[in-house]
All heavy atoms as TSV, in Angstrom:
chain	resi	resn	atom	element	x	y	z
A	1	MET	N	N	6.049	-9.633	21.714
A	1	MET	CA	C	6.474	-8.487	20.928
A	1	MET	C	C	6.954	-7.368	21.852
A	1	MET	O	O	7.887	-6.672	21.515
A	1	MET	CB	C	5.321	-8.026	20.056
A	1	MET	CG	C	5.624	-6.821	19.215
A	1	MET	SD	S	6.758	-7.056	17.836
A	1	MET	CE	C	5.740	-7.911	16.690
A	2	SER	N	N	6.348	-7.209	23.007
A	2	SER	CA	C	6.713	-6.102	23.879
A	2	SER	C	C	8.132	-6.226	24.423
A	2	SER	O	O	8.692	-5.244	24.891
A	2	SER	CB	C	5.728	-5.990	25.042
A	2	SER	OG	O	5.810	-7.128	25.877
A	3	GLU	N	N	8.724	-7.426	24.342
A	3	GLU	CA	C	10.083	-7.629	24.834
A	3	GLU	C	C	11.100	-7.816	23.706
A	3	GLU	O	O	12.268	-8.087	23.964
A	3	GLU	CB	C	10.116	-8.829	25.779
A	3	GLU	CG	C	9.268	-8.610	27.028
A	3	GLU	CD	C	9.282	-9.799	27.951
A	3	GLU	OE1	O	10.112	-10.711	27.762
A	3	GLU	OE2	O	8.456	-9.818	28.866
A	4	ALA	N	N	10.660	-7.665	22.463
A	4	ALA	CA	C	11.550	-7.879	21.314
A	4	ALA	C	C	12.523	-6.718	21.154
A	4	ALA	O	O	12.212	-5.577	21.476
A	4	ALA	CB	C	10.722	-8.031	20.043
A	5	ASN	N	N	13.705	-7.021	20.660
A	5	ASN	CA	C	14.701	-5.996	20.360
A	5	ASN	C	C	14.523	-5.452	18.941
A	5	ASN	O	O	14.776	-4.292	18.680
A	5	ASN	CB	C	16.114	-6.556	20.510
A	5	ASN	CG	C	16.435	-6.888	21.948
A	5	ASN	OD1	O	16.008	-6.196	22.851
A	5	ASN	ND2	N	17.168	-7.965	22.145
A	6	TYR	N	N	14.117	-6.327	18.004
A	6	TYR	CA	C	13.919	-5.969	16.605
A	6	TYR	C	C	12.759	-6.789	16.055
A	6	TYR	O	O	12.462	-7.868	16.553
A	6	TYR	CB	C	15.157	-6.299	15.749
A	6	TYR	CG	C	16.395	-5.591	16.189
A	6	TYR	CD1	C	17.318	-6.207	17.014
A	6	TYR	CD2	C	16.657	-4.286	15.771
A	6	TYR	CE1	C	18.465	-5.555	17.430
A	6	TYR	CE2	C	17.798	-3.628	16.182
A	6	TYR	CZ	C	18.691	-4.257	17.009
A	6	TYR	OH	O	19.826	-3.609	17.403
A	7	PHE	N	N	12.170	-6.276	14.992
A	7	PHE	CA	C	11.185	-7.050	14.245
A	7	PHE	C	C	11.624	-7.089	12.796
A	7	PHE	O	O	11.930	-6.058	12.202
A	7	PHE	CB	C	9.782	-6.431	14.329
A	7	PHE	CG	C	8.831	-7.064	13.362
A	7	PHE	CD1	C	8.341	-8.326	13.593
A	7	PHE	CD2	C	8.475	-6.419	12.190
A	7	PHE	CE1	C	7.497	-8.936	12.680
A	7	PHE	CE2	C	7.629	-7.009	11.272
A	7	PHE	CZ	C	7.132	-8.269	11.519
A	8	ILE	N	N	11.682	-8.293	12.226
A	8	ILE	CA	C	12.003	-8.463	10.813
A	8	ILE	C	C	10.837	-9.208	10.185
A	8	ILE	O	O	10.511	-10.326	10.592
A	8	ILE	CB	C	13.315	-9.247	10.612
A	8	ILE	CG1	C	14.474	-8.514	11.286
A	8	ILE	CG2	C	13.582	-9.457	9.127
A	8	ILE	CD1	C	15.767	-9.287	11.316
A	9	GLY	N	N	10.215	-8.579	9.205
A	9	GLY	CA	C	9.061	-9.173	8.542
A	9	GLY	C	C	9.295	-9.300	7.053
A	9	GLY	O	O	10.296	-8.843	6.520
A	10	ILE	N	N	8.337	-9.942	6.394
A	10	ILE	CA	C	8.431	-10.123	4.947
A	10	ILE	C	C	7.200	-9.546	4.272
A	10	ILE	O	O	6.165	-9.351	4.907
A	10	ILE	CB	C	8.579	-11.611	4.572
A	10	ILE	CG1	C	7.402	-12.424	5.112
A	10	ILE	CG2	C	9.895	-12.159	5.046
A	10	ILE	CD1	C	7.373	-13.864	4.650
A	11	TYR	N	N	7.340	-9.258	2.976
A	11	TYR	CA	C	6.198	-8.826	2.179
A	11	TYR	C	C	6.403	-9.300	0.749
A	11	TYR	O	O	7.488	-9.694	0.357
A	11	TYR	CB	C	6.018	-7.303	2.205
A	11	TYR	CG	C	7.001	-6.550	1.345
A	11	TYR	CD1	C	6.681	-6.218	0.036
A	11	TYR	CD2	C	8.248	-6.187	1.824
A	11	TYR	CE1	C	7.583	-5.531	-0.765
A	11	TYR	CE2	C	9.152	-5.500	1.030
A	11	TYR	CZ	C	8.806	-5.183	-0.260
A	11	TYR	OH	O	9.696	-4.515	-1.053
A	12	ASP	N	N	5.319	-9.293	-0.005
A	12	ASP	CA	C	5.404	-9.544	-1.442
A	12	ASP	C	C	4.395	-8.645	-2.136
A	12	ASP	O	O	3.591	-7.987	-1.492
A	12	ASP	CB	C	5.192	-11.017	-1.788
A	12	ASP	CG	C	3.781	-11.499	-1.504
A	12	ASP	OD1	O	3.035	-10.805	-0.806
A	12	ASP	OD2	O	3.426	-12.590	-1.985
A	13	GLU	N	N	4.470	-8.616	-3.443
A	13	GLU	CA	C	3.606	-7.717	-4.207
A	13	GLU	C	C	2.128	-8.094	-4.093
A	13	GLU	O	O	1.254	-7.253	-4.222
A	13	GLU	CB	C	4.032	-7.703	-5.680
A	13	GLU	CG	C	5.331	-6.949	-5.924
A	13	GLU	CD	C	6.577	-7.702	-5.454
A	13	GLU	OE1	O	6.559	-8.955	-5.362
A	13	GLU	OE2	O	7.571	-7.029	-5.155
A	14	ASP	N	N	1.849	-9.371	-3.843
A	14	ASP	CA	C	0.462	-9.836	-3.729
A	14	ASP	C	C	-0.127	-9.598	-2.343
A	14	ASP	O	O	-1.280	-9.896	-2.106
A	14	ASP	CB	C	0.366	-11.328	-4.046
A	14	ASP	CG	C	0.784	-11.649	-5.466
A	14	ASP	OD1	O	0.628	-10.763	-6.341
A	14	ASP	OD2	O	1.253	-12.775	-5.699
A	15	GLN	N	N	0.675	-9.124	-1.424
A	15	GLN	CA	C	0.285	-8.894	-0.039
A	15	GLN	C	C	-0.248	-10.166	0.618
A	15	GLN	O	O	-1.230	-10.141	1.354
A	15	GLN	CB	C	-0.731	-7.760	0.060
A	15	GLN	CG	C	-0.182	-6.440	-0.408
A	15	GLN	CD	C	-1.174	-5.304	-0.272
A	15	GLN	OE1	O	-2.342	-5.514	0.025
A	15	GLN	NE2	N	-0.709	-4.103	-0.479
A	16	SER	N	N	0.418	-11.277	0.349
A	16	SER	CA	C	0.021	-12.562	0.925
A	16	SER	C	C	0.392	-12.681	2.400
A	16	SER	O	O	-0.147	-13.525	3.102
A	16	SER	CB	C	0.693	-13.704	0.161
A	16	SER	OG	O	0.325	-13.687	-1.190
A	17	TYR	N	N	1.295	-11.855	2.855
A	17	TYR	CA	C	1.796	-11.953	4.223
A	17	TYR	C	C	1.336	-10.759	5.048
A	17	TYR	O	O	2.128	-10.024	5.619
A	17	TYR	CB	C	3.329	-12.073	4.208
A	17	TYR	CG	C	3.774	-13.238	3.365
A	17	TYR	CD1	C	4.188	-13.053	2.057
A	17	TYR	CD2	C	3.727	-14.519	3.871
A	17	TYR	CE1	C	4.568	-14.131	1.270
A	17	TYR	CE2	C	4.105	-15.603	3.093
A	17	TYR	CZ	C	4.523	-15.395	1.797
A	17	TYR	OH	O	4.891	-16.469	1.028
A	18	ARG	N	N	0.041	-10.552	5.112
A	18	ARG	CA	C	-0.515	-9.387	5.792
A	18	ARG	C	C	-0.228	-9.400	7.286
A	18	ARG	O	O	-0.177	-8.366	7.918
A	18	ARG	CB	C	-2.006	-9.278	5.524
A	18	ARG	CG	C	-2.298	-8.900	4.091
A	18	ARG	CD	C	-3.731	-8.493	3.873
A	18	ARG	NE	N	-4.265	-7.577	4.845
A	18	ARG	CZ	C	-4.120	-6.258	4.813
A	18	ARG	NH1	N	-3.430	-5.693	3.858
A	18	ARG	NH2	N	-4.657	-5.494	5.745
A	19	GLY	N	N	-0.036	-10.575	7.858
A	19	GLY	CA	C	0.275	-10.653	9.283
A	19	GLY	C	C	1.535	-9.887	9.626
A	19	GLY	O	O	1.619	-9.244	10.675
A	20	CYS	N	N	2.505	-9.919	8.747
A	20	CYS	CA	C	3.753	-9.194	8.995
A	20	CYS	C	C	3.521	-7.685	8.998
A	20	CYS	O	O	4.206	-6.964	9.716
A	20	CYS	CB	C	4.797	-9.570	7.957
A	20	CYS	SG	S	5.468	-11.224	8.206
A	21	ILE	N	N	2.568	-7.225	8.206
A	21	ILE	CA	C	2.256	-5.793	8.191
A	21	ILE	C	C	1.683	-5.381	9.538
A	21	ILE	O	O	2.055	-4.351	10.110
A	21	ILE	CB	C	1.289	-5.461	7.041
A	21	ILE	CG1	C	1.974	-5.705	5.695
A	21	ILE	CG2	C	0.782	-4.034	7.131
A	21	ILE	CD1	C	1.040	-5.671	4.509
A	22	ILE	N	N	0.795	-6.195	10.074
A	22	ILE	CA	C	0.194	-5.908	11.381
A	22	ILE	C	C	1.255	-5.953	12.474
A	22	ILE	O	O	1.296	-5.090	13.354
A	22	ILE	CB	C	-0.954	-6.897	11.667
A	22	ILE	CG1	C	-2.082	-6.667	10.662
A	22	ILE	CG2	C	-1.444	-6.771	13.099
A	22	ILE	CD1	C	-3.119	-7.756	10.625
A	23	GLU	N	N	2.119	-6.958	12.424
A	23	GLU	CA	C	3.193	-7.053	13.417
A	23	GLU	C	C	4.151	-5.875	13.305
A	23	GLU	O	O	4.672	-5.391	14.314
A	23	GLU	CB	C	3.936	-8.376	13.267
A	23	GLU	CG	C	3.080	-9.553	13.669
A	23	GLU	CD	C	3.683	-10.878	13.253
A	23	GLU	OE1	O	4.561	-10.891	12.370
A	23	GLU	OE2	O	3.249	-11.894	13.812
A	24	ASN	N	N	4.398	-5.394	12.081
A	24	ASN	CA	C	5.257	-4.234	11.883
A	24	ASN	C	C	4.660	-3.012	12.583
A	24	ASN	O	O	5.367	-2.266	13.263
A	24	ASN	CB	C	5.446	-3.963	10.395
A	24	ASN	CG	C	6.357	-2.802	10.117
A	24	ASN	OD1	O	7.375	-2.628	10.774
A	24	ASN	ND2	N	5.997	-2.002	9.139
A	25	ARG	N	N	3.378	-2.811	12.415
A	25	ARG	CA	C	2.714	-1.682	13.087
A	25	ARG	C	C	2.775	-1.820	14.598
A	25	ARG	O	O	2.968	-0.834	15.311
A	25	ARG	CB	C	1.264	-1.575	12.635
A	25	ARG	CG	C	1.139	-1.101	11.216
A	25	ARG	CD	C	-0.292	-0.912	10.830
A	25	ARG	NE	N	-0.384	-0.508	9.439
A	25	ARG	CZ	C	-1.501	-0.410	8.778
A	25	ARG	NH1	N	-2.648	-0.691	9.377
A	25	ARG	NH2	N	-1.503	-0.034	7.524
A	26	THR	N	N	2.619	-3.047	15.077
A	26	THR	CA	C	2.715	-3.286	16.525
A	26	THR	C	C	4.108	-2.958	17.026
A	26	THR	O	O	4.266	-2.302	18.064
A	26	THR	CB	C	2.359	-4.749	16.846
A	26	THR	OG1	O	1.048	-5.031	16.350
A	26	THR	CG2	C	2.410	-5.009	18.332
A	27	ALA	N	N	5.127	-3.400	16.295
A	27	ALA	CA	C	6.509	-3.111	16.689
A	27	ALA	C	C	6.744	-1.611	16.752
A	27	ALA	O	O	7.346	-1.103	17.704
A	27	ALA	CB	C	7.484	-3.757	15.705
A	28	LYS	N	N	6.249	-0.894	15.755
A	28	LYS	CA	C	6.414	0.566	15.761
A	28	LYS	C	C	5.714	1.208	16.947
A	28	LYS	O	O	6.223	2.162	17.529
A	28	LYS	CB	C	5.910	1.151	14.451
A	28	LYS	CG	C	6.835	0.854	13.299
A	28	LYS	CD	C	6.361	1.483	12.016
A	28	LYS	CE	C	7.358	1.167	10.917
A	28	LYS	NZ	N	7.044	1.820	9.673
A	29	SER	N	N	4.557	0.666	17.323
A	29	SER	CA	C	3.842	1.252	18.466
A	29	SER	C	C	4.600	1.029	19.771
A	29	SER	O	O	4.463	1.810	20.710
A	29	SER	CB	C	2.419	0.700	18.565
A	29	SER	OG	O	2.426	-0.639	18.989
A	30	TYR	N	N	5.418	-0.022	19.840
A	30	TYR	CA	C	6.256	-0.276	21.012
A	30	TYR	C	C	7.620	0.407	20.886
A	30	TYR	O	O	8.451	0.323	21.789
A	30	TYR	CB	C	6.484	-1.777	21.203
A	30	TYR	CG	C	5.348	-2.496	21.880
A	30	TYR	CD1	C	4.481	-3.301	21.165
A	30	TYR	CD2	C	5.150	-2.393	23.259
A	30	TYR	CE1	C	3.443	-3.981	21.777
A	30	TYR	CE2	C	4.118	-3.059	23.884
A	30	TYR	CZ	C	3.267	-3.850	23.149
A	30	TYR	OH	O	2.245	-4.521	23.760
A	31	GLY	N	N	7.885	1.047	19.761
A	31	GLY	CA	C	9.180	1.692	19.560
A	31	GLY	C	C	10.281	0.707	19.214
A	31	GLY	O	O	11.466	1.005	19.392
A	32	ILE	N	N	9.914	-0.455	18.707
A	32	ILE	CA	C	10.881	-1.494	18.347
A	32	ILE	C	C	11.333	-1.266	16.902
A	32	ILE	O	O	10.489	-1.118	16.014
A	32	ILE	CB	C	10.245	-2.894	18.483
A	32	ILE	CG1	C	9.824	-3.131	19.946
A	32	ILE	CG2	C	11.187	-3.980	18.000
A	32	ILE	CD1	C	8.945	-4.351	20.127
A	33	PRO	N	N	12.631	-1.227	16.641
A	33	PRO	CA	C	13.095	-1.079	15.263
A	33	PRO	C	C	12.579	-2.238	14.413
A	33	PRO	O	O	12.628	-3.396	14.829
A	33	PRO	CB	C	14.621	-1.132	15.365
A	33	PRO	CG	C	14.921	-0.831	16.799
A	33	PRO	CD	C	13.745	-1.311	17.586
A	34	SER	N	N	12.060	-1.908	13.232
A	34	SER	CA	C	11.509	-2.967	12.388
A	34	SER	C	C	12.054	-2.859	10.976
A	34	SER	O	O	12.352	-1.772	10.491
A	34	SER	CB	C	9.982	-2.905	12.376
A	34	SER	OG	O	9.531	-1.662	11.902
A	35	TYR	N	N	12.169	-4.009	10.352
A	35	TYR	CA	C	12.689	-4.117	9.005
A	35	TYR	C	C	11.754	-5.026	8.213
A	35	TYR	O	O	11.401	-6.105	8.679
A	35	TYR	CB	C	14.102	-4.702	9.004
A	35	TYR	CG	C	15.037	-3.917	9.877
A	35	TYR	CD1	C	15.247	-4.270	11.202
A	35	TYR	CD2	C	15.690	-2.791	9.390
A	35	TYR	CE1	C	16.088	-3.525	12.019
A	35	TYR	CE2	C	16.534	-2.042	10.196
A	35	TYR	CZ	C	16.715	-2.415	11.507
A	35	TYR	OH	O	17.540	-1.681	12.312
A	36	ILE	N	N	11.354	-4.577	7.052
A	36	ILE	CA	C	10.499	-5.371	6.178
A	36	ILE	C	C	11.304	-5.706	4.925
A	36	ILE	O	O	11.860	-4.818	4.278
A	36	ILE	CB	C	9.211	-4.608	5.804
A	36	ILE	CG1	C	8.474	-4.150	7.059
A	36	ILE	CG2	C	8.306	-5.463	4.924
A	36	ILE	CD1	C	7.967	-5.269	7.934
A	37	VAL	N	N	11.368	-6.983	4.591
A	37	VAL	CA	C	12.186	-7.459	3.490
A	37	VAL	C	C	11.284	-8.139	2.457
A	37	VAL	O	O	10.400	-8.924	2.819
A	37	VAL	CB	C	13.244	-8.462	4.005
A	37	VAL	CG1	C	14.110	-8.979	2.873
A	37	VAL	CG2	C	14.075	-7.853	5.105
A	38	ASN	N	N	11.516	-7.870	1.183
A	38	ASN	CA	C	10.764	-8.536	0.132
A	38	ASN	C	C	11.131	-10.012	0.129
A	38	ASN	O	O	12.311	-10.372	0.107
A	38	ASN	CB	C	11.079	-7.908	-1.221
A	38	ASN	CG	C	10.170	-8.401	-2.311
A	38	ASN	OD1	O	9.895	-9.587	-2.431
A	38	ASN	ND2	N	9.689	-7.471	-3.119
A	39	ILE	N	N	10.123	-10.861	0.132
A	39	ILE	CA	C	10.364	-12.310	0.209
A	39	ILE	C	C	11.197	-12.828	-0.959
A	39	ILE	O	O	11.902	-13.821	-0.831
A	39	ILE	CB	C	9.041	-13.090	0.339
A	39	ILE	CG1	C	9.320	-14.532	0.732
A	39	ILE	CG2	C	8.212	-12.958	-0.905
A	39	ILE	CD1	C	8.107	-15.311	1.138
A	40	SER	N	N	11.140	-12.164	-2.096
A	40	SER	CA	C	11.924	-12.630	-3.250
A	40	SER	C	C	13.425	-12.564	-2.989
A	40	SER	O	O	14.191	-13.296	-3.622
A	40	SER	CB	C	11.573	-11.840	-4.505
A	40	SER	OG	O	11.934	-10.489	-4.364
A	41	PHE	N	N	13.859	-11.726	-2.051
A	41	PHE	CA	C	15.281	-11.643	-1.719
A	41	PHE	C	C	15.732	-12.766	-0.797
A	41	PHE	O	O	16.896	-13.144	-0.801
A	41	PHE	CB	C	15.612	-10.310	-1.052
A	41	PHE	CG	C	15.431	-9.134	-1.963
A	41	PHE	CD1	C	14.684	-8.049	-1.552
A	41	PHE	CD2	C	15.996	-9.084	-3.223
A	41	PHE	CE1	C	14.501	-6.948	-2.373
A	41	PHE	CE2	C	15.834	-7.993	-4.053
A	41	PHE	CZ	C	15.085	-6.919	-3.620
A	42	ILE	N	N	14.815	-13.278	0.027
A	42	ILE	CA	C	15.214	-14.275	1.016
A	42	ILE	C	C	14.688	-15.673	0.729
A	42	ILE	O	O	15.230	-16.639	1.246
A	42	ILE	CB	C	14.801	-13.850	2.438
A	42	ILE	CG1	C	13.299	-13.603	2.506
A	42	ILE	CG2	C	15.570	-12.631	2.879
A	42	ILE	CD1	C	12.788	-13.340	3.896
A	43	ALA	N	N	13.630	-15.776	-0.093
A	43	ALA	CA	C	13.071	-17.087	-0.413
A	43	ALA	C	C	12.556	-17.104	-1.851
A	43	ALA	O	O	11.353	-17.205	-2.088
A	43	ALA	CB	C	11.959	-17.436	0.570
A	44	PRO	N	N	13.457	-16.997	-2.830
A	44	PRO	CA	C	13.013	-16.960	-4.224
A	44	PRO	C	C	12.265	-18.226	-4.637
A	44	PRO	O	O	11.420	-18.184	-5.533
A	44	PRO	CB	C	14.303	-16.784	-5.024
A	44	PRO	CG	C	15.393	-17.202	-4.102
A	44	PRO	CD	C	14.903	-16.938	-2.718
A	45	ASP	N	N	12.534	-19.344	-3.967
A	45	ASP	CA	C	11.831	-20.582	-4.292
A	45	ASP	C	C	10.338	-20.477	-3.986
A	45	ASP	O	O	9.510	-21.051	-4.691
A	45	ASP	CB	C	12.451	-21.771	-3.559
A	45	ASP	CG	C	12.496	-21.577	-2.056
A	45	ASP	OD1	O	12.739	-20.432	-1.613
A	45	ASP	OD2	O	12.306	-22.562	-1.318
A	46	VAL	N	N	9.979	-19.729	-2.968
A	46	VAL	CA	C	8.568	-19.530	-2.629
A	46	VAL	C	C	7.871	-18.743	-3.730
A	46	VAL	O	O	6.763	-19.088	-4.152
A	46	VAL	CB	C	8.426	-18.805	-1.265
A	46	VAL	CG1	C	6.987	-18.414	-0.994
A	46	VAL	CG2	C	8.971	-19.673	-0.149
A	47	ILE	N	N	8.526	-17.716	-4.231
A	47	ILE	CA	C	7.963	-16.909	-5.308
A	47	ILE	C	C	7.804	-17.748	-6.573
A	47	ILE	O	O	6.771	-17.688	-7.248
A	47	ILE	CB	C	8.846	-15.672	-5.586
A	47	ILE	CG1	C	8.910	-14.769	-4.344
A	47	ILE	CG2	C	8.341	-14.898	-6.794
A	47	ILE	CD1	C	7.581	-14.247	-3.880
A	48	GLU	N	N	8.808	-18.551	-6.902
A	48	GLU	CA	C	8.719	-19.394	-8.091
A	48	GLU	C	C	7.584	-20.406	-7.953
A	48	GLU	O	O	6.843	-20.646	-8.901
A	48	GLU	CB	C	10.050	-20.113	-8.338
A	48	GLU	CG	C	10.057	-20.979	-9.577
A	48	GLU	CD	C	9.755	-20.226	-10.858
A	48	GLU	OE1	O	10.047	-19.018	-10.942
A	48	GLU	OE2	O	9.211	-20.838	-11.794
A	49	GLN	N	N	7.424	-20.995	-6.781
A	49	GLN	CA	C	6.338	-21.954	-6.582
A	49	GLN	C	C	4.975	-21.283	-6.711
A	49	GLN	O	O	4.048	-21.849	-7.280
A	49	GLN	CB	C	6.457	-22.637	-5.219
A	49	GLN	CG	C	5.458	-23.758	-5.025
A	49	GLN	CD	C	5.631	-24.877	-6.042
A	49	GLN	OE1	O	6.732	-25.370	-6.264
A	49	GLN	NE2	N	4.541	-25.287	-6.668
A	50	LYS	N	N	4.855	-20.049	-6.227
A	50	LYS	CA	C	3.599	-19.311	-6.380
A	50	LYS	C	C	3.292	-19.064	-7.857
A	50	LYS	O	O	2.139	-19.156	-8.275
A	50	LYS	CB	C	3.655	-17.985	-5.620
A	50	LYS	CG	C	3.570	-18.148	-4.119
A	50	LYS	CD	C	3.761	-16.842	-3.408
A	50	LYS	CE	C	2.451	-16.101	-3.333
A	50	LYS	NZ	N	2.560	-14.862	-2.541
A	51	ARG	N	N	4.322	-18.762	-8.646
A	51	ARG	CA	C	4.134	-18.563	-10.090
A	51	ARG	C	C	3.664	-19.852	-10.768
A	51	ARG	O	O	2.777	-19.834	-11.610
A	51	ARG	CB	C	5.423	-18.072	-10.735
A	51	ARG	CG	C	5.758	-16.652	-10.429
A	51	ARG	CD	C	6.979	-16.190	-11.212
A	51	ARG	NE	N	7.348	-14.858	-10.775
A	51	ARG	CZ	C	8.554	-14.488	-10.398
A	51	ARG	NH1	N	9.551	-15.349	-10.431
A	51	ARG	NH2	N	8.799	-13.259	-10.000
A	52	ILE	N	N	4.286	-20.959	-10.399
A	52	ILE	CA	C	3.896	-22.254	-10.969
A	52	ILE	C	C	2.457	-22.583	-10.583
A	52	ILE	O	O	1.658	-22.981	-11.436
A	52	ILE	CB	C	4.867	-23.363	-10.508
A	52	ILE	CG1	C	6.238	-23.158	-11.142
A	52	ILE	CG2	C	4.307	-24.753	-10.835
A	52	ILE	CD1	C	7.334	-24.033	-10.559
A	53	ASP	N	N	2.128	-22.403	-9.328
A	53	ASP	CA	C	0.764	-22.682	-8.869
A	53	ASP	C	C	-0.252	-21.821	-9.602
A	53	ASP	O	O	-1.341	-22.292	-9.947
A	53	ASP	CB	C	0.653	-22.452	-7.360
A	53	ASP	CG	C	1.453	-23.460	-6.549
A	53	ASP	OD1	O	1.879	-24.490	-7.110
A	53	ASP	OD2	O	1.662	-23.200	-5.345
A	54	LYS	N	N	0.101	-20.568	-9.855
A	54	LYS	CA	C	-0.807	-19.663	-10.556
A	54	LYS	C	C	-1.013	-20.122	-11.993
A	54	LYS	O	O	-2.127	-20.106	-12.511
A	54	LYS	CB	C	-0.249	-18.241	-10.514
A	54	LYS	CG	C	-1.198	-17.183	-10.964
A	54	LYS	CD	C	-0.593	-15.802	-10.742
A	54	LYS	CE	C	-1.594	-14.710	-11.006
A	54	LYS	NZ	N	-1.011	-13.382	-10.751
A	55	ARG	N	N	0.071	-20.557	-12.649
A	55	ARG	CA	C	-0.050	-21.058	-14.024
A	55	ARG	C	C	-0.932	-22.300	-14.080
A	55	ARG	O	O	-1.776	-22.437	-14.962
A	55	ARG	CB	C	1.330	-21.385	-14.595
A	55	ARG	CG	C	2.163	-20.187	-14.915
A	55	ARG	CD	C	3.461	-20.616	-15.578
A	55	ARG	NE	N	4.440	-19.582	-15.430
A	55	ARG	CZ	C	5.701	-19.766	-15.053
A	55	ARG	NH1	N	6.135	-20.975	-14.789
A	55	ARG	NH2	N	6.524	-18.766	-14.929
A	56	VAL	N	N	-0.736	-23.202	-13.147
A	56	VAL	CA	C	-1.533	-24.428	-13.102
A	56	VAL	C	C	-2.989	-24.080	-12.838
A	56	VAL	O	O	-3.886	-24.621	-13.477
A	56	VAL	CB	C	-1.000	-25.403	-12.032
A	56	VAL	CG1	C	-1.953	-26.561	-11.815
A	56	VAL	CG2	C	0.391	-25.916	-12.430
A	57	ALA	N	N	-3.238	-23.161	-11.935
A	57	ALA	CA	C	-4.611	-22.753	-11.634
A	57	ALA	C	C	-5.289	-22.122	-12.853
A	57	ALA	O	O	-6.493	-22.280	-13.054
A	57	ALA	CB	C	-4.628	-21.782	-10.465
A	58	ASN	N	N	-4.517	-21.418	-13.659
A	58	ASN	CA	C	-5.054	-20.784	-14.866
A	58	ASN	C	C	-4.948	-21.695	-16.095
A	58	ASN	O	O	-5.258	-21.272	-17.198
A	58	ASN	CB	C	-4.326	-19.471	-15.149
A	58	ASN	CG	C	-4.624	-18.436	-14.098
A	58	ASN	OD1	O	-5.683	-18.441	-13.489
A	58	ASN	ND2	N	-3.678	-17.540	-13.888
A	59	LEU	N	N	-4.452	-22.909	-15.881
A	59	LEU	CA	C	-4.265	-23.905	-16.958
A	59	LEU	C	C	-3.377	-23.378	-18.080
A	59	LEU	O	O	-3.593	-23.642	-19.259
A	59	LEU	CB	C	-5.618	-24.366	-17.510
A	59	LEU	CG	C	-6.525	-25.063	-16.511
A	59	LEU	CD1	C	-7.856	-25.371	-17.160
A	59	LEU	CD2	C	-5.884	-26.331	-15.974
A	60	GLU	N	N	-2.353	-22.630	-17.707
A	60	GLU	CA	C	-1.384	-22.146	-18.686
A	60	GLU	C	C	-0.334	-23.236	-18.916
A	60	GLU	O	O	0.055	-23.942	-18.013
A	60	GLU	CB	C	-0.684	-20.887	-18.172
A	60	GLU	CG	C	-1.606	-19.698	-18.041
A	60	GLU	CD	C	-0.882	-18.475	-17.513
A	60	GLU	OE1	O	0.362	-18.478	-17.491
A	60	GLU	OE2	O	-1.569	-17.531	-17.127
A	61	ILE	N	N	0.094	-23.331	-20.124
A	61	ILE	CA	C	1.147	-24.284	-20.460
A	61	ILE	C	C	2.472	-23.529	-20.512
A	61	ILE	O	O	2.570	-22.484	-21.128
A	61	ILE	CB	C	0.861	-24.964	-21.807
A	61	ILE	CG1	C	-0.446	-25.747	-21.709
A	61	ILE	CG2	C	2.033	-25.858	-22.218
A	61	ILE	CD1	C	-0.904	-26.347	-23.015
A	62	TYR	N	N	3.481	-24.061	-19.891
A	62	TYR	CA	C	4.786	-23.413	-19.883
A	62	TYR	C	C	5.866	-24.385	-20.270
A	62	TYR	O	O	5.733	-25.530	-20.328
A	62	TYR	CB	C	5.103	-22.780	-18.517
A	62	TYR	CG	C	4.912	-23.683	-17.345
A	62	TYR	CD1	C	5.983	-24.385	-16.815
A	62	TYR	CD2	C	3.660	-23.843	-16.753
A	62	TYR	CE1	C	5.809	-25.199	-15.728
A	62	TYR	CE2	C	3.501	-24.659	-15.675
A	62	TYR	CZ	C	4.575	-25.344	-15.160
A	62	TYR	OH	O	4.397	-26.159	-14.081
């Protein structure tokens, strides 16, 4: 991280990717420009799979 030019991380509303939050803070402490992107913009299939998994876990019929 200390030699990085930029940091690009992801987040979601469930805060499933907390590691990116920690890395973002680390990048800021090194003065590295950082960008956090909502995962739904770059990997909508991951969000849809999480929704399906949640429905199955709750035994919802769709």
